[in-house]
VEXVEXFI-536461 format. One record per residue (C-alpha): residue in one letter; residue number from 1; y, x, z; chain. Coordinates in nm, 4 decimals, padded with zeros to 6 digits. Example, Ala and Ser with C-alpha at 12.3 -4.5 7.8 and 13.67 -1.06 7.14 Angstrom:
// VEXVEXFI-536461
NODE;resn;resi;c2;c1;c3;chain
NODE;A;1;-00.4500;01.2300;00.7800;A
NODE;S;2;-00.1060;01.3670;00.7140;A
//
This chain:
// VEXVEXFI-536461
NODE;resn;resi;c2;c1;c3;chain
NODE;M;1;-01.5950;02.6321;01.3625;A
NODE;Q;2;-01.6866;02.2616;01.3472;A
NODE;N;3;-01.8574;02.3059;01.0076;A
NODE;R;4;-02.0645;02.5932;01.1453;A
NODE;M;5;-02.1645;02.3788;01.4449;A
NODE;E;6;-02.2919;02.1101;01.2084;A
NODE;I;7;-02.4969;02.3682;01.0135;A
NODE;V;8;-02.6424;02.5320;01.3260;A
NODE;C;9;-02.7389;02.1902;01.4678;A
NODE;K;10;-02.9967;02.1459;01.1885;A
NODE;R;11;-03.1697;02.4829;01.2315;A
NODE;F;12;-03.4462;02.4157;01.4783;A
NODE;N;13;-03.8189;02.3540;01.4551;A
NODE;K;14;-03.8430;01.9755;01.4165;A
NODE;E;15;-04.2114;01.9834;01.5167;A
NODE;K;16;-04.1103;02.0860;01.8710;A
NODE;E;17;-03.8705;01.7950;01.9328;A
NODE;L;18;-04.1027;01.6309;02.1864;A
NODE;L;19;-04.1257;01.9544;02.3849;A
NODE;F;20;-03.7487;02.0056;02.3664;A
NODE;A;21;-03.6910;01.6480;02.4896;A
NODE;E;22;-03.8941;01.6968;02.8094;A
NODE;K;23;-03.7061;01.6947;03.1417;A
NODE;Q;24;-03.8264;02.0454;03.2256;A
NODE;A;25;-03.7289;02.1893;02.8837;A
NODE;N;26;-03.4038;02.3401;03.0141;A
NODE;H;27;-03.5967;02.5248;03.2859;A
NODE;K;28;-03.8783;02.6215;03.0468;A
NODE;Y;29;-03.6618;02.7722;02.7724;A
NODE;L;30;-03.3398;02.8858;02.9442;A
NODE;S;31;-03.3885;02.9493;03.3162;A
NODE;K;32;-03.6102;03.2536;03.2611;A
NODE;L;33;-03.3205;03.4053;03.0630;A
NODE;G;34;-03.0699;03.3249;03.3365;A
NODE;L;35;-02.9030;03.0547;03.1266;A
NODE;S;36;-02.8448;02.6816;03.1582;A
NODE;T;37;-02.6927;02.4069;02.9427;A
NODE;S;38;-02.4995;02.2768;03.2456;A
NODE;K;39;-02.2909;02.5894;03.3055;A
NODE;D;40;-02.1219;02.8697;03.1141;A
NODE;P;41;-02.3306;03.1826;03.0434;A
NODE;P;42;-02.2957;03.4689;03.2928;A
NODE;C;43;-02.0583;03.7551;03.2128;A
NODE;G;44;-02.2201;04.0630;03.0640;A
NODE;F;45;-02.5265;03.8820;02.9253;A
NODE;K;46;-02.4501;03.9793;02.5641;A
NODE;E;47;-02.3395;04.3347;02.6371;A
NODE;S;48;-02.6854;04.4936;02.6453;A
NODE;T;49;-02.8061;04.6534;02.3204;A
NODE;S;50;-03.1424;04.7788;02.4471;A
NODE;R;51;-03.4647;04.6940;02.2686;A
NODE;I;52;-03.6542;04.3858;02.3809;A
NODE;S;53;-04.0296;04.3387;02.4147;A
NODE;F;54;-04.2295;04.1027;02.1949;A
NODE;A;55;-04.2542;03.8486;02.4805;A
NODE;E;56;-03.8768;03.8657;02.5385;A
NODE;E;57;-03.8157;03.8300;02.1650;A
NODE;I;58;-04.0233;03.5096;02.1526;A
NODE;A;59;-03.8433;03.3768;02.4615;A
NODE;F;60;-03.5021;03.4413;02.3028;A
NODE;F;61;-03.5952;03.2665;01.9792;A
NODE;E;62;-03.7526;02.9686;02.1554;A
NODE;A;63;-03.4316;02.9367;02.3591;A
NODE;L;64;-03.2303;02.9580;02.0369;A
NODE;H;65;-03.4247;02.6692;01.8819;A
NODE;Y;66;-03.3953;02.4663;02.2034;A
NODE;I;67;-03.0167;02.5166;02.2116;A
NODE;R;68;-02.9944;02.4055;01.8480;A
NODE;Y;69;-03.1920;02.0919;01.9379;A
NODE;C;70;-02.9474;02.0215;02.2255;A
NODE;M;71;-02.6575;02.0758;01.9852;A
NODE;S;72;-02.8089;01.8339;01.7343;A
NODE;C;73;-02.8324;01.5675;02.0063;A
NODE;S;74;-02.4738;01.6268;02.1232;A
NODE;G;75;-02.3330;01.6541;01.7721;A
NODE;K;76;-02.4382;01.3189;01.6302;A
NODE;T;77;-02.0786;01.1964;01.6493;A
NODE;S;78;-01.7504;01.3686;01.5627;A
NODE;K;79;-01.6481;01.3280;01.9291;A
NODE;G;80;-01.9679;01.5012;02.0383;A
NODE;L;81;-01.8933;01.7997;01.8152;A
NODE;K;82;-01.5656;01.8555;02.0015;A
NODE;S;83;-01.6974;01.7948;02.3538;A
NODE;A;84;-01.6919;02.0577;02.6293;A
NODE;R;85;-02.0727;02.0497;02.6431;A
NODE;M;86;-02.0986;02.1191;02.2703;A
NODE;I;87;-01.8606;02.4146;02.2942;A
NODE;R;88;-02.0642;02.5524;02.5861;A
NODE;L;89;-02.3887;02.5137;02.3902;A
NODE;F;90;-02.2303;02.6902;02.0954;A
NODE;K;91;-02.1301;02.9813;02.3194;A
NODE;I;92;-02.4832;03.0099;02.4585;A
NODE;H;93;-02.6252;02.9938;02.1070;A
NODE;D;94;-02.4059;03.2802;01.9844;A
NODE;I;95;-02.4716;03.4921;02.2925;A
NODE;I;96;-02.8502;03.4657;02.2442;A
NODE;R;97;-02.8220;03.5282;01.8699;A
NODE;N;98;-02.5957;03.8314;01.9180;A
NODE;R;99;-02.8338;03.9743;02.1797;A
NODE;I;100;-03.1215;03.9509;01.9307;A
NODE;I;101;-02.9132;04.1131;01.6546;A
NODE;A;102;-02.7985;04.3964;01.8820;A
NODE;A;103;-03.1573;04.4684;01.9872;A
NODE;N;104;-03.2768;04.4874;01.6256;A
NODE;L;105;-03.0019;04.6907;01.4562;A
NODE;G;106;-03.2513;04.9778;01.4411;A
NODE;L;107;-03.4418;04.7819;01.1746;A
NODE;V;108;-03.1390;04.8082;00.9453;A
NODE;H;109;-03.1077;05.1857;00.9875;A
NODE;R;110;-03.4833;05.2353;00.9469;A
NODE;A;111;-03.4936;05.0266;00.6276;A
NODE;A;112;-03.1845;05.2047;00.4914;A
NODE;A;113;-03.3449;05.5444;00.5467;A
NODE;K;114;-03.6845;05.4550;00.3985;A
NODE;T;115;-03.6002;05.2435;00.0920;A
NODE;S;116;-03.5350;05.4122;-00.2423;A
NODE;I;117;-03.2892;05.1480;-00.3686;A
NODE;Y;118;-02.9888;05.3272;-00.5198;A
NODE;L;119;-02.7059;05.2345;-00.2846;A
NODE;E;120;-02.4726;05.4331;-00.0604;A
NODE;Y;121;-02.5914;05.4501;00.2999;A
NODE;D;122;-02.2842;05.2714;00.4393;A
NODE;S;123;-02.3276;04.9946;00.1827;A
NODE;K;124;-02.6930;04.9626;00.2814;A
NODE;I;125;-02.5946;04.9260;00.6473;A
NODE;S;126;-02.3355;04.6565;00.5663;A
NODE;A;127;-02.5777;04.4621;00.3460;A
NODE;G;128;-02.8634;04.5147;00.5914;A
NODE;C;129;-02.6627;04.3700;00.8808;A
NODE;L;130;-02.6054;04.0544;00.6750;A
NODE;G;131;-02.9791;04.0409;00.6067;A
NODE;L;132;-03.0502;04.0749;00.9794;A
NODE;V;133;-02.8119;03.7867;01.0567;A
NODE;D;134;-02.9827;03.5730;00.7878;A
NODE;A;135;-03.3234;03.6497;00.9389;A
NODE;T;136;-03.2026;03.5632;01.2904;A
NODE;E;137;-03.0734;03.2277;01.1653;A
NODE;C;138;-03.3966;03.1376;00.9851;A
NODE;Y;139;-03.6793;03.2916;01.1904;A
NODE;D;140;-03.9225;03.0496;01.3556;A
NODE;P;141;-04.1185;03.2043;01.6478;A
NODE;W;142;-04.3963;02.9455;01.6133;A
NODE;K;143;-04.4952;03.0611;01.2626;A
NODE;G;144;-04.7152;03.3401;01.4007;A
NODE;F;145;-04.5609;03.6613;01.2633;A
NODE;R;146;-04.3257;03.9094;01.4270;A
NODE;F;147;-03.9512;03.8989;01.3785;A
NODE;S;148;-03.9423;04.2661;01.2713;A
NODE;T;149;-04.1686;04.1827;00.9742;A
NODE;Y;150;-03.9555;03.8869;00.8711;A
NODE;A;151;-03.6256;04.0682;00.9245;A
NODE;T;152;-03.7283;04.3814;00.7322;A
NODE;I;153;-03.8028;04.1697;00.4249;A
NODE;A;154;-03.4646;03.9946;00.4554;A
NODE;I;155;-03.2852;04.3287;00.4970;A
NODE;I;156;-03.4496;04.4887;00.1923;A
NODE;R;157;-03.3735;04.1819;-00.0184;A
NODE;R;158;-03.0088;04.2195;00.0811;A
NODE;F;159;-03.0202;04.5853;-00.0295;A
NODE;S;160;-03.1616;04.4820;-00.3651;A
NODE;R;161;-02.9067;04.2020;-00.4110;A
NODE;E;162;-02.6171;04.4310;-00.3222;A
NODE;A;163;-02.7418;04.7047;-00.5584;A
NODE;K;164;-02.7737;04.4479;-00.8378;A
NODE;I;165;-02.4201;04.3175;-00.7825;A
NODE;R;166;-02.2754;04.6688;-00.7742;A
NODE;S;167;-02.4626;04.7759;-01.0885;A
NODE;K;168;-02.3259;04.4734;-01.2776;A
NODE;I;169;-01.9736;04.5569;-01.1616;A
NODE;D;170;-02.0146;04.9221;-01.2699;A
NODE;I;171;-02.1460;04.8225;-01.6133;A
NODE;S;172;-01.8704;04.5653;-01.6724;A
NODE;E;173;-01.6056;04.8222;-01.5787;A
NODE;E;174;-01.7479;05.0885;-01.8079;A
NODE;I;175;-01.7921;04.8906;-02.1297;A
NODE;E;176;-01.7621;04.5384;-02.2656;A
NODE;P;177;-02.0905;04.3659;-02.3661;A
NODE;D;178;-01.9699;04.2846;-02.7218;A
NODE;S;179;-01.8685;04.6455;-02.7747;A
NODE;L;180;-02.2099;04.7558;-02.6546;A
NODE;L;181;-02.3806;04.5391;-02.9173;A
NODE;E;182;-02.1553;04.6605;-03.1964;A
NODE;N;183;-02.1690;05.0325;-03.1180;A
NODE;S;184;-02.5185;05.0882;-02.9828;A
NODE;G;185;-02.7069;05.0345;-03.3088;A
NODE;I;186;-02.9700;04.8329;-03.1169;A
NODE;D;187;-03.0720;04.4978;-03.2650;A
NODE;K;188;-03.0250;04.1885;-03.0486;A
NODE;N;189;-03.3990;04.1255;-02.9945;A
NODE;T;190;-03.4548;04.4805;-02.8684;A
NODE;L;191;-03.1474;04.4591;-02.6465;A
NODE;F;192;-03.2749;04.1296;-02.5002;A
NODE;Y;193;-03.6163;04.2881;-02.4309;A
NODE;L;194;-03.4551;04.5899;-02.2603;A
NODE;D;195;-03.2257;04.3666;-02.0533;A
NODE;R;196;-03.5246;04.1619;-01.9350;A
NODE;L;197;-03.7248;04.4752;-01.8496;A
NODE;N;198;-03.4399;04.6344;-01.6558;A
NODE;K;199;-03.3671;04.3065;-01.4752;A
NODE;I;200;-03.7311;04.2822;-01.3630;A
NODE;I;201;-03.7214;04.6414;-01.2376;A
NODE;E;202;-03.3902;04.5814;-01.0539;A
NODE;D;203;-03.5141;04.2563;-00.8967;A
NODE;R;204;-03.8241;04.4314;-00.7613;A
NODE;A;205;-03.6751;04.7737;-00.6929;A
NODE;E;206;-03.7827;04.7572;-00.3276;A
NODE;D;207;-04.1487;04.7426;-00.4392;A
NODE;L;208;-04.1248;05.0563;-00.6582;A
NODE;T;209;-04.0667;05.4248;-00.5918;A
NODE;E;210;-03.8068;05.6254;-00.7838;A
NODE;D;211;-04.0905;05.7857;-00.9871;A
NODE;D;212;-04.2271;05.4405;-01.0752;A
NODE;I;213;-03.8880;05.3262;-01.2062;A
NODE;N;214;-03.8324;05.6554;-01.3894;A
NODE;I;215;-04.1699;05.6434;-01.5670;A
NODE;L;216;-04.1338;05.2745;-01.6660;A
NODE;Q;217;-03.7881;05.3311;-01.8097;A
NODE;M;218;-03.8950;05.6447;-02.0013;A
NODE;R;219;-04.2096;05.4730;-02.1319;A
NODE;F;220;-04.0672;05.1364;-02.2362;A
NODE;G;221;-03.7094;05.2328;-02.3136;A
NODE;T;222;-03.3533;05.1879;-02.1964;A
NODE;K;223;-03.0294;05.1121;-02.3803;A
NODE;V;224;-02.9765;05.4861;-02.4141;A
NODE;N;225;-03.3263;05.5409;-02.5554;A
NODE;P;226;-03.4533;05.2006;-02.6800;A
NODE;D;227;-03.7613;05.3470;-02.8515;A
NODE;G;228;-03.9119;05.4748;-02.5292;A
NODE;M;229;-04.1319;05.7852;-02.5097;A
NODE;T;230;-04.4978;05.8630;-02.5641;A
NODE;L;231;-04.7278;05.9495;-02.2762;A
NODE;R;232;-04.7390;06.3091;-02.4035;A
NODE;Q;233;-04.3584;06.3382;-02.4110;A
NODE;I;234;-04.3295;06.2082;-02.0550;A
NODE;A;235;-04.6138;06.4378;-01.9469;A
NODE;E;236;-04.4266;06.7410;-02.0772;A
NODE;I;237;-04.1120;06.6413;-01.8855;A
NODE;K;238;-04.3024;06.5673;-01.5657;A
NODE;N;239;-04.5343;06.8685;-01.6057;A
NODE;L;240;-04.8395;06.6417;-01.5747;A
NODE;S;241;-05.1240;06.5424;-01.8039;A
NODE;P;242;-05.0821;06.2391;-02.0364;A
NODE;E;243;-05.3765;06.0745;-01.8581;A
NODE;R;244;-05.2019;06.1112;-01.5203;A
NODE;I;245;-04.8833;05.9577;-01.6653;A
NODE;R;246;-05.0912;05.6665;-01.7970;A
NODE;Q;247;-05.2375;05.6155;-01.4478;A
NODE;L;248;-04.8926;05.6247;-01.2837;A
NODE;Q;249;-04.7585;05.3809;-01.5437;A
NODE;N;250;-05.0423;05.1354;-01.4746;A
NODE;L;251;-04.9963;05.1686;-01.0976;A
NODE;A;252;-04.6260;05.0848;-01.1340;A
NODE;L;253;-04.7074;04.7816;-01.3503;A
NODE;D;254;-04.9672;04.6685;-01.0943;A
NODE;K;255;-04.7000;04.6873;-00.8227;A
NODE;L;256;-04.4733;04.4618;-01.0305;A
NODE;R;257;-04.7560;04.2124;-01.0901;A
NODE;Q;258;-04.8383;04.2098;-00.7183;A
NODE;A;259;-04.4723;04.1635;-00.6236;A
NODE;F;260;-04.4424;03.8581;-00.8487;A
NODE;S;261;-04.7692;03.7064;-00.7213;A
NODE;D;262;-04.6738;03.7433;-00.3512;A
NODE;T;263;-04.5398;03.4372;-00.1682;A
NODE;D;264;-04.1704;03.4577;-00.0900;A
NODE;I;265;-04.1623;03.4330;00.2911;A
NODE;L;266;-03.7939;03.3599;00.3037;A
NODE;K;267;-03.8177;03.0453;00.0914;A
NODE;E;268;-03.9874;02.7916;00.3110;A
//
């Protein structure tokens, strides 16, 4: 618990330190939520799971950053980390954080239902909840964008990471890499190219539809079919014209280029 206190202490907007240090800061950030650093939180505060408005969301996150600032001030010594005040601040911090998480669990279910990443629904929910917790820990309400936007990105990235981990486990259980090289008949350069292509597609799976992934893999090859297929061959399978397949292929490649050119919001 002490290690987590030390980590949480550092997670506040340093640009707001002067505001947090004001005498009225406790009233400004906590009183409107019915909380105070001088007394234990009221019973039942964390039990509500109802949605919160945008204004309430901002108020909760500002209070969260203020509490972390108070914790950083109290936790500058090992004695301070174990003090009654520090333990009370930690309780308030977790109550606010849990209230935010409870109010936004719908984001996890919505993302799980709408994303095409190949992962069981229950696994998506588990991974998505971790993504929601990550977003709650890192979100800064003064940056100017809504928490739902930030959290959805974090949740989908968790889906993608979990799918990648599970696919590696499945592959390693099915066949050994050395055996794959010996028995596949694919030269090492081609295998390296296919590995890189599939890794790129897996890393950016949340930016592609299932049709996008299917067309790219048929066109450029997989370990099962390293030679790939012609536009005409794919067109016959998909019951479309070769020109339409070419357009869909280019759209999928454009999505990958756009995904790699976008700024990663979560890495600040």
